[in-house]
DRENTISE-163488 format. One line per field, with one value per residue (C-alpha): y negated, z, x negated; residue number from 1. Coordinates in nm, 2 decimals, decimal comma, always signed. Last residue first. Layout:
BEGIN
py Y	...
pz Z	...
px X	...
rodren NUM	...
***
This chain:
BEGIN
py -0,05	-0,18	-0,34	+0,00	+0,21	-0,02	-0,17	+0,17	+0,34	+0,06	+0,06	+0,43	+0,49	+0,87	+1,10	+1,00	+1,19	+1,00	+1,07	+0,77	+0,57	+0,78	+0,55	+0,59	+0,49	+0,33	-0,04	+0,02	+0,17	+0,19	+0,49	+0,60	+0,96	+0,99	+1,33	+1,48	+1,55	+1,53	+1,16	+0,91	+0,57	+0,25	-0,01	-0,36	-0,51	-0,66	-0,94	-0,80	-0,65	-0,50	-0,31	-0,11	-0,07	+0,09	-0,02	+0,27	+0,55	+0,58	+0,33	+0,60	+0,79	+1,05	+1,06	+1,02	+1,38	+1,48	+1,35	+1,56	+1,88	+1,80	+1,75	+2,08	+2,27	+2,15	+2,23	+2,58	+2,63	+2,51	+2,74	+3,04	+2,95	+2,93	+2,82	+2,67	+2,61	+2,34	+2,11	+2,19	+2,11	+1,78	+1,68	+1,77	+1,57	+1,26	+1,30	+1,31	+1,00	+0,80	+0,91	+0,76	+1,01	+0,91	+1,01	+0,93	+0,76	+0,84	+0,59	+0,71	+0,71
pz -0,12	-0,29	+0,04	+0,20	-0,04	-0,13	+0,21	+0,37	+0,15	+0,20	+0,58	+0,60	+0,43	+0,44	+0,73	+0,87	+0,60	+0,53	+0,55	+0,44	+0,49	+0,72	+0,78	+1,13	+1,10	+1,34	+1,32	+1,13	+1,27	+1,05	+0,98	+0,92	+0,99	+1,04	+0,95	+1,11	+1,35	+1,37	+1,47	+1,52	+1,36	+1,36	+1,10	+1,14	+1,30	+0,99	+1,10	+0,89	+1,19	+1,28	+0,95	+1,04	+1,40	+1,30	+1,58	+1,83	+1,82	+2,12	+1,96	+1,77	+2,08	+1,99	+1,61	+1,64	+1,75	+1,41	+1,24	+1,47	+1,38	+1,01	+1,03	+1,22	+0,99	+0,68	+0,84	+0,93	+0,57	+0,42	+0,66	+0,55	+0,18	+0,22	-0,04	-0,31	-0,05	+0,11	-0,20	-0,24	+0,12	+0,12	-0,21	-0,09	+0,23	+0,04	-0,22	+0,05	+0,21	-0,12	-0,19	+0,14	+0,41	+0,61	+0,97	+1,16	+1,50	+1,81	+2,10	+2,43	+2,74
px +1,09	+0,77	+0,64	+0,67	+0,48	+0,18	+0,14	+0,17	-0,09	-0,34	-0,31	-0,30	-0,64	-0,62	-0,68	-0,34	-0,16	+0,15	+0,53	+0,72	+1,05	+1,26	+1,56	+1,72	+2,08	+2,33	+2,24	+1,92	+1,59	+1,28	+1,07	+0,71	+0,62	+0,24	+0,09	-0,22	-0,06	+0,32	+0,30	+0,58	+0,59	+0,78	+0,86	+1,01	+0,70	+0,52	+0,28	+0,00	-0,18	+0,16	+0,14	-0,17	-0,04	+0,29	+0,53	+0,54	+0,79	+1,03	+1,27	+1,45	+1,55	+1,81	+1,78	+1,40	+1,37	+1,51	+1,19	+0,97	+1,17	+1,15	+0,77	+0,71	+0,95	+0,76	+0,43	+0,54	+0,67	+0,34	+0,15	+0,35	+0,31	-0,07	-0,32	-0,09	+0,17	-0,04	-0,01	+0,36	+0,44	+0,26	+0,41	+0,76	+0,71	+0,59	+0,87	+1,14	+0,98	+0,99	+1,34	+1,44	+1,55	+1,85	+1,92	+2,23	+2,21	+2,41	+2,37	+2,24	+2,45
rodren 109	108	107	106	105	104	103	102	101	100	99	98	97	96	95	94	93	92	91	90	89	88	87	86	85	84	83	82	81	80	79	78	77	76	75	74	73	72	71	70	69	68	67	66	65	64	63	62	61	60	59	58	57	56	55	54	53	52	51	50	49	48	47	46	45	44	43	42	41	40	39	38	37	36	35	34	33	32	31	30	29	28	27	26	25	24	23	22	21	20	19	18	17	16	15	14	13	12	11	10	9	8	7	6	5	4	3	2	1
***
């Protein structure tokens, strides 16, 4: 039987998602809505099997193995698993320099 986890979005992750949607909405409100729903659906899938995501390779190179990722292409959803909570830490565009963005965002929080 699988354990139930609650989901908690950090302020940083909420802002990431909002910025993605707002940027895309300028050109296509429908596409922005679709992307929002795609990311949210992917995030909710971590609730049931939070360890299914892989350790973030860009952080693993630095010896940081606490964070995992799932992909809703081209976005990477970075999270960590607590006792009964999955914390969504960031939503990043994988076409950017992920290593630099992650180190800036996650080491500040």
